[in-house]
N, C-alpha and C positions, 0 to 999 in steps of 0.2 A: 503493501500499498503507499509507503513513504517514497520506491522507487517512482510510483505511479506521478504521485503527487511532483515530484520533481523532473521528471521526465517532462511532464508541463511547462514545469517554470525554463527549461535551457529550450525547450524543441519550438513553444508555441510563442510564450512573454519575451523569451530574450534573442529571438531570430526575429521573432515581429518588432521589436522596440529597434533593436539595430538597422533595419531592412525599413524602418519609416522614417530615420533619425529621430525619434523620442528619446526624451530620459530614459536612461538605464544605469544598471547596478553593474560592478565589478563583485563577482561572487566569493572571494577572498581566496579561494586557493585557484591551481590549474590557469594560473594567468601573468602578464607581464606588464608593471608600470614604467615607463619614461621617469627618473628621478626629477627631470625637469616639472614634469606635470604635478609631482607630487609637492615639488616646492613651489609652485606655481599658486595652488590650491589652496595653500595656508598650510600642508602638511597634518600624519597622522595625530588625529584628535579623541581624546578615552571620555570626550561627556555623553558618548551614545553608544548601545551595546552591537550593533552592527556598526563598528568604523568605516567599515569598506562601501557602505550605501552611502554614509556622509561624505567620504572622501569623494564617491562618484560626482555626486550632483554638485559639491562644490566646484570639482573637474571642470564638469560641462558647462556649470553657469559662467565661467574663464575661460570657455570656446574649446575646449580639448573633444576632441571627439575618439570613441572608443569603438574596435572594430572585434566581431563576434566572428569567433571560427566555432559555427554550429556541429561539423560532421569531424572537427579533432574531438576526439574523449580521452579520458584518462580515469581510469580507477578509483575508485573509493570507497570505503566503508559507513553504511549505514547504522544508526544504533541498533543494538539489538536487545539491548534493555529498555524498559518502559519509561523508567525514572532516568534514562540518559536521552531518549526522544522527548522526553517532556522537557529535559535541560536545556536542546537544543531550539525548541521550537519555542520555550519562555524568553531566549536570548532573542533568535529571530522577530517576533513579533514584539515585540518590548522596543527593541533597538530600530524598527520599522515607524513604530508611533512615536518615539523620542527626535526621528530623523523628519518625521512631517512637522514636528513643532517647531524644530531646528532650521528646515531647510526651505520649507513649502513657501514661507513669507516671501522669503527670496526669491522665489521662483516665480510667484505669483506680480511682483512689483519690476520684476526685470524688462526692460523695454526691449531686451535680446531676442527675446521667447515667444514664442509664436501663441497664438488662442489654442490651437488644438494642443500645442506642444504643452503648455498650462494646464488646459484639461485632462490629459495622458498622466502628465506628474502627479494631480490631484487624486486619480483612479489610483497610481501606482502608491505614494508613499501613503494614501489614509488606506491601503486593503486592509492590513490588521483592524482596522475598524468590525470588517463582516462576521466578527465571530462575537461582536459584541450586540451586533443585529439578530442573530442567529441566536444567541441565548435569551436575548427580551423576548423573541419572537418565539421559542418554544417554550419562554415561562406564561408567557400571556395566551399560547393557545389552551392551556387548561380550562381555563373558566369558561371556554367557548361551549367547552360540553355542560356544565352547572346552566349555561344560557340556554341551552338545546333544550334538557330537563323543563325548563322554570317556562319557557314561552309557548304555549300552545296553537293550536286554530292560525287566525291571519296573520298572528304576530311571528307565529312559530315558520309559515312559509315566507314570511317575510325575512325573517334572519335567516333560514335557508339560500333562499336568492342572493341575501348579501355574501355568505360562503363560498356558493356558485359561481360569483366573479371574484371571487379570491384563488380561486382556480388558478386564474390566468398568472399566475405568478410562476405556474407548471412551468412556462413559456422558459424560464431560466435555466429547468432541467435540460432542457433540450441544447443548449446552449453550451451548458457546461457539459453534457457528454460526447458534444463533436469538439469544443477544444482539446479535452482527455483522448479522445480517441485518434485525433491526427497526431499526436506526439506518442502514443501507443505504435499506431503503425508504423509513424515513421521509425523509431527505432527497436521495431522487429522485425526489418524486412519487407515492409509493405503490406497490403491488403491480402490474407490468408483465410478461407474460411476457420482455418483453427485460431488464427490471433481475433476473428472476429467474436466467437464464442467462447475463447479467454476473457475477452474483456466484457463479455455480458455477464459473466460469472462473477469478475473480477471488480468491475462499478460498482452497483449495490454495495459493495461490501464495505469499497473505499469511503462511499458517502454517510457512512454510517460511523466510521472511523473520526469523521473528519468534523458529526455533528457530537460523537462523544469526546473531542479534543476542543469544544464551544466556550466553556466553563475556563477550562486552564489558559486558554490561548485571549480570552476577552480579559480576565486580569491582568494577563501580562498587559496588554493594550493598555487599558484602563491606567497601570501604573505609569506608562510611556507616556500618556497625555497628560497627566496631570506633575508629571514632571519628577516622579518618586526615585529614587537613585537606589544600583542595585550594582553589586560587582559584577566582573566577566565570568562567566563558570564555562569551562571549557567542555564540549562533548565525551562524555567519556568514551576511550576506546578500547577494544580488544582483538585480540589474536582470532578470527572468526574460524581458521583451518583447529583451533581445539575448542570453540563453540562450545561440540558435544559434550563435552566432558566437564562443560564450566571454568573452565582454568582462567586465573585470572580476574574470575569477575569479583570476590573478597578481598583481593590485593589491590583492585583499582581506587586510588584515593581519591577519585572524581564523581564517583558513582552517589549517591544520597542511599544511605543503608536504612533510613525509617520510610513509614508510611503517612506520607504528608498529609495538611487540614484538606488542600485541594481534593487527594484524591478520597477523603472518606466524606466531600460534600459530595463527590460524583457517584458514588455509593448511593449516598440519601436521594441524589435526581435520578437515580436507577430504577431503585425502589418507587420512589415517586409518579414515575411516568409508568411503572406496571403496575401499581394502584387504577391507574387511571387509564389503564388501558381494560384492566378488568370493570371498574365501574361503568365505561362504555359499553363496553360488551354486553353486560349484566340487564343495563338499561336500553337497549337497541339503538345508541347513539353511535356512529361509524366513521360520519366525515372527518374525524381527525385523526383516525387510525393509522391512515397512510403515514404522518408525520409522528406521533408517539411510539411507534413498535419500533422504526431505526432510531431514536431519540434513547428509547432502552437497551437496544442491541448497544448502540454505540458506547453509552455509560456504565455498560455492564462491562464490557470489554476492555478498556480505558481504565476504569477502576478497578477489575479483575486483574490485569497483567500489573498493575502497581502494588497490588498485595503481595500476589504472590512472587516479582520480581525482590520487592523489599525482603520478603521471610528467605528468598534463595541469598542474601545476603550476610543472613544469618552463621 
């Protein structure tokens, strides 16, 4: 699931940004900087958790251009423990929010940046906020079940029509599906029947995992927007050839040893959405089940791995 998300970023987002001449970000690894560019942009700064994104925007505001080589690949290790994955996601999400606060006003005030480049920069730098929207949307969806039970007759029909209009939001799902299918196809040798059905099996699970990360990433984004500072915690790395024997897990000093409060809150939300599903089925209110079931699966999986991997560290 992590690879699917990163493929979308590298293949569609980064290639698209570079080809269209919009602002893009240096990814921190597998790239080269000119020293003159770094110095002209003001050097590396430690006031955000994504110093590469910060420097990227400052350099491009100075007129420097990036060249992205999408067909040049380098091997990398993805986090294999849930706490390691969360550590990485927290840094990326909060850092992007910090960069939005720091750099977006400069972009919007710049006379050398076009309207469409500014529009894209808003979308790029503010994309961390999507997790806040998902969290609020998921919590706000629960009272709708209660309202459906309360309003009967003509009021109930009107309420149901409003919910039907809200389903237009599913158009977003179609766009997201195309987005990730393009990267999936590109990184796996083009369109084949095997690739297509493999994608159809993986993609729904990927969406549920994204929903399950909403609380964790929303908290990271909020901290970034309000300016709460936190130390840079590198992503724990492991020797993947030995992961089957779990060698190196307990001696990894960067991996969190306990169960975080966030993981406990995620478990609570899993139970919360499970109870909502049970009540919905019991009272014959099915409109929100397609949303609440993935939320339950997502939060159950994310919190479950958090507890299991924390136990393995003991």
